N, C-alpha and C positions, 0 to 999 in steps of 0.2 A: 256381547263381545263381537267385534267386527270379524273375527276369524271365521265364525260359523257361516256367515253369509259369503265372505269374500273367498274363502278357500274353494268353495264349489265352483265359482266363476273362474278362479285361477287355474283350476285343474286342466282346463283345455289349453291354457297359454303357457304354463310353467310346468315343464316335465319333471317327473320324479318326485312329486310332492309326497311328503309324509306329514301328517297333521301335527305331531308333536314337534318335529324339527321346524316346520313352517311357522308354528305359533311362536316358537322361541325366536325365529328369524324376524318375524313381524315385530315382536316386542323390542328386540334389540335395535331394529331399524327405526322404530318410532321414538323410543324413550329418549327424552332430553332434547328433542328437536325444537327449535323456536316455534314451529308451526304444528307441534304435536296435537293440540286440541283440534285444529282444523282438519288435520289428516284423519284423526280417529272418527270425527263426525262424517266426513265425506266418504271414507271407505266403508263405514258401517252402513251407509245408504246406497252406495254405488255398486252395481252388480258385476263390474268387470274392471280389470286393470286398465289404467289410462295409457301406460307407456309400453306394455309388454304384449307382443303378438307372436304366437307360434314359437314361444321360448326365446324370443329375441327382443332387444330394445328397438322400438320403432325409430325409423330414420328421422322423424320430425324432432326427435330429441336434439338433433344438431342445431336447431334454431335456438333452443334454450342454451345450449353450450356456447353459442356465439354471443350471448348477452353480456354487455360490459358491466352489468350491475351486480353480478354475483361472483362467488369464488369458483371459477370454472376449472381451476387446476385440480382441486379435490374432486369435483363432480366428474370430470373426465376420467379420473382414475377409477371411480366407482362404476361408471358406465363401461369402461374398458374391461374390468373384471367380469361384469355381468354378461358380456358377449360370449363367454365360455359356457353359459347356460346353467350354471349351478343355481338351484332354487333360492338359496339364501342370498346370493349376489344379485339375482334378478329382483327379489323383493327389496333389497337395499337400494337398488337403482330406481325402482318404482317410487319409493318414498322420497329419495333424494331429488329426483327430477320434479316431483310435485312440489316439494319445498322450494326448489329453485324457481319454479313457475310463480309461486306466491310472491317470492321476493322480487322477481323481475317485474311482475305486474304492479307491485306496490311502488317500486322505483320509477316505473314508466309514468304513473299517474301522480306521484307525489302525495302530499297530504291534503291538498285542496284548501289550505289555510286561507281564510278570508272569504270563502265561498259558502253560501247556505245551500246545503243539499236537502231540499224539502222532500224529495223522493229518494228514500234510502236505496232503492234498486238502481239508481243512477249514480250513487256516491262511490268513491274509492272503497275498495273492499278491505277493511282493517284487519279482518281475521283470515281471509283467504278461501273460505269454503265456497263463496259464490264464484270466484275465479275458476276453481276446479270444476264446479258444476257446469259453468258456461263452456269450459274446454271440452268436457265430456259430451255435452249436448250439441256441440258444433258439428255441422256436416263435414267440415274439413278441419282437422286439428292444426294442420300446417297454416291454413289461412287465418285461423284464430290467433295463433302465436305470432304470425307476421303483423296482424292488426295491432297487437299489443306493442310490438316493437316500433311500428311507424306512428302510432297515435291516431287520434281522430283527424278528420279531413281538415278542420280549421287549423289544428296544430301543424299538420304535415305541410300545408301550404306555406305557412310562415317559416317553418324550419327549413323547408327546401329553398326558399328565397334567400334566407340567411346564409345557407351553405354556399349558394351560388355567388353571393356578394361578399363572402368572407374576405376580410382585409380591406374592403372598399367602403365599409360603413364608418362614419365618424363615431367617436367614442360615445357621445350622448345617445346616439341611435342604437349602438350595440347594447347599451345598458337597458334601453327601452325594450328592445327585442327580447332580451333575456327575461325581463319582467312579464312581458306578454306571453312568452312561451310557457313560463311557469304556471300562469293562470290557465292557459288553454289546455295544457296537458292533463289537468285534473278532470276534464270532461270525459265522458265515456268513450272508449275506442270506436264504438258504433253509435252514432248520434241518433239513428232512427231512419226509417224509410221516409217519414214525414215529420218535420219538426219546425218549431218557431225559434228564430234567433233574434234577440234584441241586443244591439250594441249600444250600451249606455253612453260611451264616450262620444259617439256621433249622433245619438238620439235617433236611431233608425231601426226598423223591424223588417225582417225578411221571412218569407215562407219558403221552406225547402221541401222538395220532393226528389227522391232518388239521388241525393247528393248535390242537387242543383237548385239555385234560387228561382222561383217561378213568379214571385211578386214581392214588392217591398213598399214601405210607406214611412214617412217621418212620424215620430212620436214625441211626446213630451215626457221627460224623465225627471227625477228628483233634483232639486236645487242642491248646491254645495252643502247647505246646512241640513238638508233632508234627503240624503243620498239614496238613490235606488240601489238596493244591495245586489251584489253578484250572486246569482242563484241558479240552481238546477232543479227543475220541478216538472210537473205534468199538468196540463190544462184538462180539467175533468168535466166542466159544465159551464153553461151560460145562465145568467139571471137577467130576465127581461124586465124592463121598467123598474129598476131597483130603487129602493130607498138608499140614501147615502148616510150611513151612520158615521158622524163626524168623529175622528179620533179624539180621545179625551184630552190629549195635550193641545190640540187645536181649539177645542172648546174652551180650555183654560186660558190659552195664550191669545186667541183671536176673538172668538164669539163673545165670551163674557165681557171683555173690555168694551167691545162695540155696543153691547146692550146697555152697559153702565153709562156709556157716553151718549147714546142716541135714544134710549128709552125702550120700554118693553115692546113697543110696536115694531122695533127693528127685527126681532126674531121672526115675526110673521112676514115682514118684508123680504126676508131671506128665504122664505118658503120652508122654514124649519119649525120643529116642535121639540119641546123637552118631554122626556118620558121618565117614568118612575123606576125603571130598571131595564135589564137586558133580556128579559124573557118575552115570549110571544104575546103574553097577555098584559104586558106593561101598559099602564094608563098614561094618558097625556096630562102634563102638569102645566097650568097657566104660567106664563112668564113672570107675572107679578108675585107668584108663590115660590119662586126660586131665589135663593140667596146667591145672587150673581157675584157679590164680593168674595164669598167663600169659594165659589167655583173658580174665580180668577186667581185665587191663592192655592189652587190645587185640588179642591174637592171634586171627586169624580161625578159627572153628570152625563147621562146619555142624551145626546141631541142628534136628531136625524133630519135630513132634508127630504121633503116629499117629492114624489114624481112630478115631472112637468118639464117644459122646455128649458128652464134654467137649472135643472138638476145637474150637479157637478158630474155625475156618472153618465149623463145622457140617457140613451135608451137601453143600454146593455152593459153588463160587466162580465168578464170571463174569469172564472175561478180557477186558481192554481193553488191548491191547499198548501199553506205554509204558516209557520209560527209568527211571522212578522205582519201578516195581513196584507201582503202585496198582491195586487191583481191588475189586469188590463181592463180598460173601460172606454166607452164612448165619451165625448166631451162636447159641450155647446160652444166652447171657446176656440173657434177655428183660427182666429188670428194668431194664436200662439204657435200654430203649426206652420205658419208661412215664414219663408226666409231661413235664417241661420238656425242651427240646432238649438232646441229649447230645453233649458234646465230650470224648471220652475214648479214642478209638482211637489207634493209632500212625500214622494217615494213611489207611488203607484205610476202606472204607465198609461198615458192618454193616447188614444188612437186617432189617426187622421180618418181612417175608413173602417169603422167597426163592422159595417155590413159586409165588406170584403172578407174580413177575418172570419166572420160568422159563416159565410157561405163556404169558405175553405175548410174550416174546422168540421162542419157537418157534412162536407163533401156533397152538397146538394143545394138547390135553392131553398132558402128558408125565409120565413116571415117573422119579424120581431113583434108581431101583433099578438098580445096576450095580456091577461090581467096583471096588475102590479105584483112584483116579486115572484114571478113564475120561473122556476128552475128547470132547465132542460139538460139532461145528461148527454154528453157527446157519445156518438156511436162507439168510439174508442178514444182512450186518453192519448193526448199528444204531448211529447216532450217539448219543453221550452227552456232555452238557455239564455240567461241574462249575463252577457259577457262585457268585458271592458277592454277594448283594443285601442291603445294610443298610437299604434302604428298600423299601416295597412299595406297590402300587396296590390300594386297596380301594374298590370302587364309584366308580372314577374319581378318587379322592383319594389323595394321597401321604401315607404315614404312616411314622414312624420304626420301625426294626426293630433286632434285636440286631446287635452288631458284635463277636463273640467274639474275633476276631483283631486288633481295633483297627486295621483298615485305613483306616477313615474317621473315626476319633476323634482329635482333636488334644488333646494334653495341656496 
């Protein structure tokens, strides 16, 4: 029961506590709330009230009361009664304000529909416990609440420009701005001290430190029929001189028809080999022993490309664990990175300068000289955001941008 832990901590903040009275007050304040489960879990673990100090509601509650996303009329009445210092009213205000914080944070970030949140710690908080824990752990509750309200820096930049140009944007651009804001607001309020940003729409990558870009490069992203997904993840490691395990759909749709048309020697010409399975001890299968017709019709076969100058992944791939198998990698195809934005990969992200990214991720000089398939863990995981911005802010002005996947283009 949360009362046993929480009452002791409350005793110094809520005057006139009586355990029987307070237990009833806690149960009355909690029962039936939309966020009851989250509140019970948080307060069973958290050793002190979040909103009550010295028998009064903290002034930071005013930031929550100013939120446009909650019923502030009822909340104001609860807080007003609590200011008289009655324990039951203070406890009711504590839970009401925490509920309002959960609701406000959920509204501020939206649902993140269409975005893959590979790292659950960076996803919107569907229950609310993480939001309360982050608020409690923040050095400044006020700053934490204000960051929720203003959104992350990418969202704030576009929202600020849109507010400045209100009424001056053409209708189609207003619609695009709304779509872009909806996607951007789902990102965490704090993007991280260091993070990687990939804008799929313009096929470009930026490295950020302390809120500012310190380097950028063109990249190749997915074609319209093999789109790079919008994603929030963390880069955890680098694999040096990797094999390329060809995705099964590409084996079926591309490799098998080529072997059938050009003969068994074609697999070797591609620097590829067929394997008996997906385990580390899988054995190589001679091309002539494979039923390529069955593979072209959908039979799953593991095919990998050996290391070497023609390897599709180049000398290194950077791993960002996710269920779709998306990662960043070097490429031998430099011509694809020249000129206009390139949308021609099968979904993964090809880098113009993998060595630059490696040095930045490891925060030191690094040498990609190692045996094949050597995995090196990063000193610390780095957040990466794959976003899609069909508008941009240039010198404070919003301008149209490419929309290669037609996410914001109405026919």
